Structures are given as C-alpha cells and as structure tokens.
N, C-alpha and C positions, 0 to 999 in steps of 0.2 A: 741744656747741657751740651758742651763741645767736647768731642773726643777726638784726640790727636793720635793717629797711628804713628808709632815710632818704628823707624827702620834704620839700618845701619849700613855702613860701608866698611869693609876690611881694608886697612891700609897695608899693602904688601910690598910695594916698590919704594926705593929711596925717594923717587919723585913725589909720590903720594905722602910720605912721611914729612919730606921737606916742606910740601905745600901746607899740610896741617901746622907745621911749626910756624910758617910764615903768617898765616891768618890767625894763629893762636887758638886754634880749635881745641876743645877738650877731648882728649883720647883716652879711652879706657882699655883695659887689659884683660883678656880672658884666655883660657886654655881650652883646647878642643881635644878629646881623647879619640881613640881608634873607632869607637862607636858613635861618634859625632855628638857626644854630650858635651855641652858647654859648662864651663865652671868659671865663675867670676873670680879673678885673680886680684885686681886693684882698681880703685876708682880712677886712677891716673891723674891727668892734668895736661899742661901744655908740654909738647915735645921740646926738650932743651938741646938734645944732640942725637945725631943719626950716625951709626957706624955699620959696617958690614955685618957684624955679629951681634949688635946690641943697639938698644934705643934707651936713652935716658929721659925719663919723664918725672917731673916733681922731685929731682934729687934721688930717684931710684933708678937702677939699671936693670933692664929686662932683656933677656936673651931672644933674639928674633926667630930662631929655629924652633923654639919651644912654646911660643905664645902667639896669639893674634892681637893686633891692635885696631881698635874700631873707633868710628865716630858715628854720632847719631845723625840722621838725616831728617829734616822736617818732612812731614806728609806732603806728597806731590813732588818732592825733589827726587831725582833719579841719578844713580852713580853713572859715570861715563863709561 
C-alpha cells in the first residue's frame, strides 16, 4: 500500500495566484475562523482572474479578504 501525505500551500500574494494561473494548478477555497477552524468553501478550479479584492475561479468570484486559496503539494515538495 502506498500512502501519500497531502500538504498544501496557501496562495496569499498576487504573484502566487498568477503563478497558479500560469501553470493551471487546481486551487481550492476554504475559510478559516478566529479559532483557526477550517471550513471547505468550494472545490475551486483554475484561477481565471486576479484582482486586488477578488479572485475568479471556475466562473465564481471569491473575496480575498474573507477566504484562503490553497493548492495541494505532493509529498516531498516544500513551499518556498
């Protein structure tokens, strides 16, 4: 049996979001409350548009100040 540990990177900056769009990485959307509880918001997809206040993914617009945008990293990869 092969077990793959799934980790993620939070995309916070314009550069990270543009990079995800460029390589057409699958981005998913979560919300994190004050007690650091994570709630899945949307399965997401490829980033289509990045604005200072929002990100468009799979024809849906998500507000950047209210949500986190994440990509999965394969085991062994590390965020820079």
